[in-house]
C-alpha positions, -999 to +999 in steps of 0.1 A: -556-747+057-517-739+059-500-709+042-464-702+033-453-668+046-425-651+051-402-656+083-415-634+112-409-621+150-450-628+158-443-664+158-417-663+180-437-686+204-449-704+182-415-714+170-400-714+201-425-743+209-418-762+180-382-761+186-390-780+219-407-809+198-380-813+177-358-815+208-327-793+196-320-763+177-320-786+141-354-780+128-349-793+088-357-765+063-354-739+089-322-718+079-305-730+113-268-721+103-278-684+103-289-688+139-272-671+165-289-668+200-324-674+200-333-672+231-335-639+233-359-618+211-334-594+198-312-628+187-345-639+173-352-609+155-319-607+139-318-643+129-354-639+108-342-607+093-310-629+082-335-656+065-353-627+050-319-612+033-312-643+016-338-643-008-315-614-025-302-630-056-280-600-063-262-602-031-224-612-033-218-648-028-193-676-017-182-708-027-201-725+003-235-701-003-265-694-025-288-675-027-324-686-008-360-680-004-376-692+031-414-696+041-425-706+072-458-731+070-481-713+093-516-728+104-541-705+125-512-685+136-494-718+146-457-724+130-455-758+120-421-758+102-400-744+074-394-752+031-366-735+014-359-731-019-320-723-025-317-704-060-292-729-073-267-753-064-228-751-053-212-784-054-222-792-021-256-789-025-252-809-057-243-839-034-263-835-006-292-805+005-309-804-031-328-770-037-351-773-015-351-783+022-381-788+048-394-802+077-427-803+096-428-804+137-435-838+149-473-828+164-482-817+123-465-844+111-492-871+091-514-848+081-501-836+043-485-804+053-454-812+038-467-824+005-488-796+002-459-771+012-434-788-013-461-783-040-465-746-033-427-743-036-424-763-069-450-739-083-426-712-068-394-723-084-413-729-118-421-690-112-386-685-109-376-698-143-361-731-129-365-761-151-361-788-127-347-790-090-332-813-065-346-828-037-326-849-008-341-870+020-322-895+046-321-925+032-339-944+059-367-914+057-399-927+041-423-906+047-404-880+031-392-899+002-434-906-002-435-869+000-410-862-029-424-890-052-461-876-048-446-846-063-434-859-089-396-869-080-376-893-097-350-911-079-315-906-093-293-922-062-287-930-032-255-921-016-232-910+013-229-870+010-217-848+037-253-850+057-249-894+056-266-916+033-296-894+012-318-906-013-314-882-042-346-872-065-353-848-094-383-836-100-392-820-137-406-787-133 
């Protein structure tokens, strides 16, 4: 059974294996824009610390940054990937990106992991007092669209965004 945990340096080797599966440093929902040099233990630890600090709503923000909670999806000490809950939207996230971003490493796909993780984070959003969330996916990502729809997503539109053509779904909590 998977679980959501805070990012931790203890899973660095498993995270690196996932990164190799993705074939790039990009991993949806993982906060890679916060990453520095992840090839060293020190760089990885600094990145994990930055992710954990993003959860603080009292930190000063800028127009480009909003507070967010990051969780890693883990099963039997294996990093399956990540999911993020952004505590509010700025203009950029309203256009594309939304409140929740997630990904699942290729070897763990097709098992319902994303649907499970999204349901868990919707509960956490509800507990934060949020009444609805925006979740987006690439226009052609049918598995992600089904995941969002299974969790109550209602398609608002498909539009060109800074991320490319995207489906935009609202989920009432």
